C-alpha positions as CSV (number, residue, x, y, z in Angstrom):
1,X,-64.8,-54.8,5.5
2,X,-67.5,-54.1,8.0
3,X,-68.5,-50.5,8.7
4,X,-70.4,-49.2,11.7
5,X,-72.0,-45.9,12.7
6,X,-71.5,-44.0,15.9
7,X,-73.8,-46.2,17.9
8,X,-73.5,-49.7,16.3
9,X,-70.0,-51.0,16.0
10,X,-69.5,-54.3,14.2
11,X,-66.7,-55.3,16.6
12,X,-66.0,-54.7,20.3
13,X,-62.9,-52.8,21.1
14,X,-61.1,-56.0,22.0
15,X,-62.1,-57.6,18.8
16,X,-61.1,-54.6,16.8
17,X,-57.6,-54.4,18.4
18,X,-57.2,-58.2,18.0
19,X,-58.0,-57.9,14.2
20,X,-55.8,-54.9,13.9
21,X,-52.8,-56.6,15.6
22,X,-52.8,-59.2,12.8
23,X,-52.2,-56.6,10.2
24,X,-48.8,-55.6,8.8
25,X,-49.8,-52.2,7.4
26,X,-52.6,-49.8,8.3
27,X,-53.9,-46.8,6.4
28,X,-54.0,-43.4,8.1
29,X,-56.4,-40.8,6.6
30,X,-57.1,-37.3,7.8
31,X,-60.0,-37.1,10.3
32,X,-62.0,-34.0,11.1
33,X,-58.8,-32.0,10.5
34,X,-55.3,-32.9,9.4
35,X,-54.7,-35.3,12.2
36,X,-55.6,-39.0,12.1
37,X,-54.4,-40.5,15.5
38,X,-55.0,-44.0,14.2
39,X,-51.2,-44.2,13.8
40,X,-51.0,-44.3,17.6
41,X,-53.0,-47.6,17.6
42,X,-50.8,-48.9,14.8
43,X,-47.6,-48.1,16.5
44,X,-48.7,-49.7,19.7
45,X,-49.6,-52.9,17.9
46,X,-46.6,-53.1,15.7
47,X,-48.6,-52.2,12.5
48,X,-46.6,-50.0,10.0
49,X,-48.7,-47.0,9.2
50,X,-49.3,-45.9,5.6
51,X,-49.9,-42.2,6.1
52,X,-51.8,-40.1,3.5
53,X,-50.0,-37.0,2.4
54,X,-52.6,-34.7,4.0
55,X,-52.1,-36.2,7.5
56,X,-50.2,-34.1,10.0
57,X,-47.6,-36.2,11.8
58,X,-46.4,-33.3,14.1
59,X,-45.7,-34.5,17.6
60,X,-43.3,-33.2,20.3
61,X,-41.1,-36.2,19.6
62,X,-42.3,-36.9,16.0
63,X,-42.1,-40.3,14.4
64,X,-39.8,-40.3,11.4
65,X,-41.0,-41.1,7.8
66,X,-39.2,-44.2,6.5
67,X,-38.3,-45.3,10.0
68,X,-41.7,-45.5,11.7
69,X,-44.1,-45.1,8.8
70,X,-44.5,-44.7,5.1
71,X,-46.0,-41.6,3.5
72,X,-48.6,-42.4,0.8
73,X,-49.0,-40.0,-2.1
74,X,-52.1,-41.8,-3.6
75,X,-54.1,-45.0,-3.3
76,X,-52.3,-46.2,-6.4
77,X,-48.9,-46.0,-4.7
78,X,-49.9,-48.3,-1.8
79,X,-49.2,-51.7,-3.6
80,X,-45.8,-50.6,-4.7
81,X,-44.9,-49.5,-1.1
82,X,-46.1,-52.8,0.4
83,X,-44.4,-54.9,-2.2
84,X,-41.2,-52.9,-1.9
85,X,-41.0,-53.4,1.9
86,X,-38.8,-56.4,2.7
87,X,-39.5,-58.6,5.7
88,X,-36.4,-57.1,7.4
89,X,-37.5,-53.5,6.8
90,X,-41.0,-54.3,8.0
91,X,-39.7,-55.9,11.2
92,X,-37.5,-52.9,11.9
93,X,-40.3,-50.4,11.2
94,X,-42.7,-52.4,13.4
95,X,-40.2,-52.5,16.2
96,X,-39.4,-48.8,15.9
97,X,-43.1,-48.0,15.9
98,X,-43.7,-50.0,19.1
99,X,-40.7,-48.3,20.7
100,X,-42.0,-44.9,19.7
101,X,-45.4,-45.8,21.2
102,X,-43.8,-47.0,24.5
103,X,-41.8,-43.8,24.8
104,X,-44.6,-41.3,23.8
105,X,-48.0,-42.9,24.2
106,X,-48.0,-45.6,26.8
107,X,-49.2,-44.5,30.3
108,X,-45.7,-44.1,31.6
109,X,-44.3,-42.7,28.3
110,X,-47.1,-40.2,27.9
111,X,-46.7,-39.0,31.5
112,X,-43.0,-38.4,30.9
113,X,-43.7,-36.7,27.6
114,X,-46.2,-34.3,29.3
115,X,-43.7,-33.5,32.0
116,X,-40.9,-33.0,29.5
117,X,-43.0,-30.7,27.2
118,X,-44.2,-28.7,30.1
119,X,-40.7,-28.1,31.3
120,X,-39.5,-27.3,27.8
121,X,-42.2,-24.7,27.3
122,X,-41.6,-23.2,30.8
123,X,-37.9,-22.8,30.0
124,X,-38.7,-21.3,26.6
125,X,-41.1,-18.8,28.1
126,X,-38.6,-17.9,30.8
127,X,-35.9,-17.3,28.2
128,X,-38.2,-15.1,26.1
129,X,-39.0,-12.9,29.1
């Protein structure tokens, strides 16, 4: 494992994504708050996220635990989750994650999500008035 700081990264963005795309699972830890956002990279690359219990997975169209990602209670539980995931289950979760990314985070998908959420909140506001 190579670590960098905010100015000196051990890999270019292209190298990082290439290395990441060869992974089957990726760990999502809380960042400056309860969000991680690394799961978005993982979904886009077909990597199945292992999401720490403190990470907030709230989205307008939220990914589903067990379908798109695994929830991890502790570091000790990670090997059991990985070993218990069959090739078929991993393939399905990887596919579901890529589909979620395409629908919600790709340029076209994120634009549609923004339009949909804006319309949803406008309708809710109008109904509350």
